[in-house]
LUMPATOR-345013 format. One line per 8 residues: number of its first residue (from 1); their letters; for each residue x, y, z of C-alpha. Coordinates in steps of 0.2 Angstrom, whole numbers, plus 5000, padded with zeros to 4 digits. Layout:
NUM) a) X Y Z | ... .
***
This chain:
1) msdsnirq) 4962 4968 4929 | 4964 4975 4947 | 4968 4992 4952 | 4985 4987 4957 | 4988 4978 4941 | 4983 4994 4931 | 4995 5005 4942 | 5008 4992 4937 .
9) vfaiarrr) 5004 4994 4919 | 5005 5013 4920 | 5022 5012 4929 | 5029 5000 4916 | 5023 5011 4902 | 5030 5027 4910 | 5047 5018 4912 | 5047 5011 4894 .
17) flrrleqg) 5042 5028 4887 | 5056 5038 4896 | 5069 5024 4892 | 5064 5025 4873 | 5065 5044 4873 | 5083 5043 4879 | 5087 5036 4862 | 5079 5051 4853 .
25) patfteai) 5061 5057 4849 | 5047 5044 4849 | 5029 5042 4850 | 5021 5035 4866 | 5013 5022 4855 | 5029 5016 4849 | 5037 5016 4866 | 5024 5004 4873 .
33) rglelpeg) 5021 4993 4858 | 5019 4975 4865 | 5013 4980 4882 | 4998 4971 4887 | 4984 4984 4891 | 4970 4981 4903 | 4955 4972 4895 | 4944 4984 4886 .
41) kdgrlfga) 4956 4998 4887 | 4966 5007 4873 | 4981 5019 4872 | 4970 5034 4876 | 4971 5028 4894 | 4988 5035 4896 | 4984 5052 4890 | 4984 5060 4907 .
49) mvaelhrd) 5001 5052 4911 | 5009 5059 4895 | 5001 5076 4899 | 5008 5076 4916 | 5026 5072 4909 | 5024 5087 4898 | 5017 5099 4911 | 5031 5094 4923 .
57) giirpvgy) 5044 5099 4909 | 5051 5081 4907 | 5045 5080 4889 | 5041 5091 4875 | 5032 5089 4858 | 5042 5090 4843 | 5030 5086 4829 | 5018 5072 4823 .
65) vpssnrcc) 5021 5056 4813 | 5008 5046 4803 | 4998 5034 4814 | 4990 5018 4810 | 4980 5019 4826 | 4963 5028 4822 | 4959 5032 4840 | 4976 5041 4844 .
73) hsrlwklv) 4986 5054 4835 | 5005 5051 4835 | 5013 5066 4843 | 5032 5065 4843 | 5040 5068 4860 | 5057 5073 4865 | 5065 5070 4882 | 5069 5087 4890 .
81) dntkggdd) 5074 5083 4908 | 5075 5065 4914 | 5081 5070 4931 | 5063 5073 4936 | 5056 5057 4927 | 5062 5044 4939 | 5056 5026 4940 | 5044 5029 4954 .
89) a) 5028 5032 4944 .
***
């Protein structure tokens, strides 16, 4: 998968996550379920993006839920300020 395709996957994942959070708290994994990830990559690839949304005050953690994915914990996130989220990521 090329760099531009990886950037496209990140943009799609970010939009899906923010849209899902408009409905209420959710995990990132839940929001991107069904999204094809770059070959050889898993959900940990998106950790920096989720951390950036948190750092920028767009989302905040509100707990944890059980996870079936051994490589990732399932932090529950809540949308705080979607005006800064945008679709330009």
